[in-house]
C-alpha positions in Angstrom: 67.5 21.1 108.2 66.5 22.2 112.0 67.2 26.0 110.6 65.3 25.3 107.7 62.3 24.4 109.3 62.9 27.3 111.8 63.2 30.1 109.3 59.9 28.3 107.2 58.1 28.8 110.7 59.1 32.2 111.4 57.6 33.0 107.6 54.9 31.4 108.2 54.2 33.3 111.7 55.1 36.9 109.7 52.3 35.9 107.1 49.7 34.9 109.8 50.3 38.1 111.7 50.6 40.2 108.8 46.9 39.0 107.9 45.6 40.2 111.4 43.5 43.1 111.1 44.5 44.9 114.1 42.1 48.0 113.8 39.4 45.4 113.9 41.1 43.9 116.9 41.4 46.9 118.9 37.9 48.2 117.9 36.6 44.7 119.0 38.2 44.7 122.3 36.9 48.3 123.1 33.2 47.4 122.0 33.5 44.4 124.1 34.7 46.1 127.2 32.3 49.3 126.6 29.1 47.0 126.3 30.4 44.8 129.2 30.7 47.6 131.6 27.3 49.4 130.4 25.2 46.4 130.7 26.8 45.2 134.2 27.0 48.3 136.3 23.6 49.5 134.8 22.3 46.3 136.0 23.2 46.6 139.2 22.9 50.5 139.6 19.0 50.1 138.6 18.6 47.2 141.1 20.1 49.7 143.5 18.0 52.7 142.4 14.9 50.7 143.2 15.9 49.9 146.6 16.8 53.6 147.2 13.2 54.5 145.8 11.3 52.1 148.1 13.4 52.7 151.4 13.5 56.4 151.4 10.8 58.2 148.5 8.2 56.0 148.2 7.0 53.5 150.3 3.7 52.7 149.0 4.3 50.1 146.3 1.8 51.1 144.4 3.4 54.8 143.6 6.4 53.0 142.1 4.8 49.9 140.5 5.2 51.5 136.8 8.9 52.6 137.6 9.7 49.1 138.5 8.3 47.4 135.7 10.2 50.0 133.9 13.4 49.1 135.3 12.8 45.4 135.1 11.9 46.0 131.3 15.3 47.5 130.9 17.3 45.2 132.7 15.8 42.7 130.4 16.8 44.8 127.3 20.5 45.0 128.8 20.6 41.3 128.5 19.5 41.6 124.4 22.0 44.3 124.2 25.0 42.5 125.8 23.9 39.2 123.5 23.5 40.9 120.4 26.9 42.9 120.7 28.8 39.8 121.5 27.7 38.3 118.3 28.1 41.5 116.3 31.3 42.4 117.7 32.6 38.5 116.5 30.9 39.2 113.0 32.6 42.3 112.6 36.0 40.9 113.5 35.6 38.0 111.0 34.7 40.4 108.4 37.9 42.2 109.0 39.8 39.4 108.4 37.9 38.6 105.6 38.4 42.2 104.0 42.3 42.3 105.2 43.0 38.8 103.1 40.8 39.6 100.6 42.3 43.2 99.9 45.9 41.5 99.8 45.0 38.7 97.4 43.2 41.1 95.2 46.5 42.3 93.9 47.2 38.6 92.8 44.9 36.2 91.5 42.0 36.7 94.3 38.7 38.0 93.2 35.8 38.9 95.4 32.6 38.6 94.9 29.4 41.3 94.4 27.7 39.7 97.1 31.1 39.9 99.4 31.1 43.9 98.7 27.5 44.1 99.3 27.7 42.6 102.7 30.5 44.9 103.5 28.3 47.7 102.8 25.6 46.3 104.4 27.8 46.4 107.6 28.7 50.0 107.1 25.0 50.9 107.2 24.2 48.8 110.2 27.1 50.2 112.3 26.1 53.7 111.3 22.6 52.9 112.6 24.0 51.3 116.0 26.4 54.0 116.2 23.4 56.6 116.3 21.5 54.4 118.6 24.5 54.4 121.2 24.7 58.2 120.9 21.3 58.2 122.4 22.0 55.7 124.8 25.1 57.5 126.4 22.9 60.5 126.4 20.1 58.7 128.2 22.8 57.1 130.6 24.2 60.4 131.5 20.5 61.2 133.2 20.8 59.3 136.5 24.3 60.6 136.8 23.2 64.0 136.8 20.4 63.1 139.3 22.4 61.5 141.6 25.1 64.1 141.1 22.9 66.7 142.5 21.4 64.7 145.5 25.5 64.1 146.1 26.1 68.0 146.0 23.4 68.8 148.0 24.8 66.5 151.0 27.8 68.1 150.4 26.5 71.5 150.9 24.6 70.5 154.0 28.4 69.7 155.2 29.9 72.8 154.5 30.6 75.7 157.2 28.2 77.7 155.1 25.4 75.2 155.9 25.6 76.6 159.7 23.9 79.4 158.8 20.9 78.1 157.4 18.3 75.7 158.6 19.6 72.2 157.3 16.3 70.8 157.6 15.2 73.1 154.8 17.8 71.8 152.0 15.8 68.9 150.7 15.6 66.9 147.4 12.6 65.8 145.7 12.5 63.2 143.4 8.8 63.9 142.2 9.9 66.6 140.3 11.9 64.6 137.9 9.0 62.6 136.9 10.5 59.2 138.6 7.3 59.1 141.0 4.1 60.4 141.1 3.3 63.4 142.8 1.0 61.9 145.4 3.8 59.5 146.6 4.7 59.5 149.9 7.3 61.0 151.2 8.6 62.0 148.1 11.1 64.0 149.3 14.2 63.8 151.9 15.4 66.5 153.9 18.3 67.3 156.5 19.7 64.6 158.2 17.5 62.2 156.5 18.8 63.0 152.9 22.5 63.1 154.5 22.0 59.3 155.9 21.1 58.7 152.3 24.1 59.8 150.7 25.9 57.9 153.3 24.1 54.4 152.5 26.1 51.7 150.5 23.2 51.7 147.5 23.7 55.4 147.0 26.9 55.2 146.7 27.8 52.2 144.6 24.4 53.3 142.5 26.4 56.5 141.5 29.4 55.4 141.0 28.0 52.1 138.7 25.8 55.0 137.0 29.3 56.8 136.3 31.1 53.8 135.0 27.9 52.6 132.8 28.2 56.1 131.1 31.8 55.7 130.5 30.8 52.3 128.9 28.3 53.7 126.7 30.9 56.3 125.6 33.6 53.7 124.9 30.9 51.6 122.7 30.2 54.7 120.8 33.8 55.2 120.3 33.9 51.7 119.2 31.4 51.8 116.4 32.9 55.0 115.1 36.1 53.3 114.7 34.3 50.2 113.0 32.2 52.3 110.7 35.9 54.1 109.8 37.1 50.2 109.3 34.4 49.1 107.3 34.2 52.2 104.9 37.9 51.9 104.2 37.9 48.4 103.7 34.8 48.3 101.2 36.7 51.4 99.4 39.5 49.3 99.2 37.5 46.1 98.0 35.8 48.3 95.3 38.8 49.9 94.0 41.3 46.8 93.9 38.2 44.6 92.2 38.0 47.4 89.6 42.2 47.5 89.1 41.9 43.8 88.9 39.2 44.0 86.5 41.3 46.6 84.3 44.3 44.6 84.5 42.4 41.2 83.5 40.6 43.8 80.1 44.5 44.7 79.6 45.9 41.3 79.7 43.2 40.3 77.3 43.6 43.1 74.9 47.6 42.2 75.1 46.9 38.7 73.8 44.6 39.8 71.2 47.2 42.1 69.7 49.6 39.5 70.1 47.3 36.9 67.9 46.5 39.8 65.5 50.5 40.3 65.1 51.3 36.7 64.8 48.8 36.3 62.5 49.8 39.1 60.2 53.4 37.5 60.3 51.9 34.6 58.9 50.3 36.1 56.3 53.1 38.1 55.2 55.3 34.9 55.0 52.6 32.9 52.9 52.9 35.5 50.1 56.5 35.8 50.1 
């Protein structure tokens, strides 16, 4: 009796594991990880950027007031992105569970509705739009990495032996040329030892590496959405083909029954004549 129960539980576990959409599960984990890295690291990095600007490049509040408002707005957008993709990832995972079971059961007695296939098609379209949007986010997140890298490479140049041949105070970084703050902002640029001190601060070091991680998170999210797009497209095609196959089998069974009925009636008529 115990052996029978263990075999039954084992078969039940195998059946349950067979219904898990592993591809959707991997894409969901990758999507959650990428969005979490982008939102968490991006939020902290933006705060550090404001601190660096206020301390070293724009000491007048009115000069960077608009930039501060924009950064605060971006932080609120990050909150919305994190909440939306948490729900969207769960919905896509649930759709993967539904589609996996539907494709398997379509070969027996299960039928999907046209509404279900339309919902799958809608997810394909929405995921495609989100993937294109995240490509833009990925490109946008690379901009602060580029700016911080230029600043870091300038500091590294001042510490190199070749810097002794020139005047270190002539090596500067002017953030006004990037349009971050207006041209009348003071001081607007950092030169020589002041620039070197900025590169050695915790705010710069932390913000630079957090921007890199946030950019990597955006790239991971793009890969996850592409993965989701392939999964959803394949599942939609499977549902469509399986439903058409099921409809063909229904028509074939009806024709066979009608043929059997005609044959039986013809035999009855023949027997009545004889």
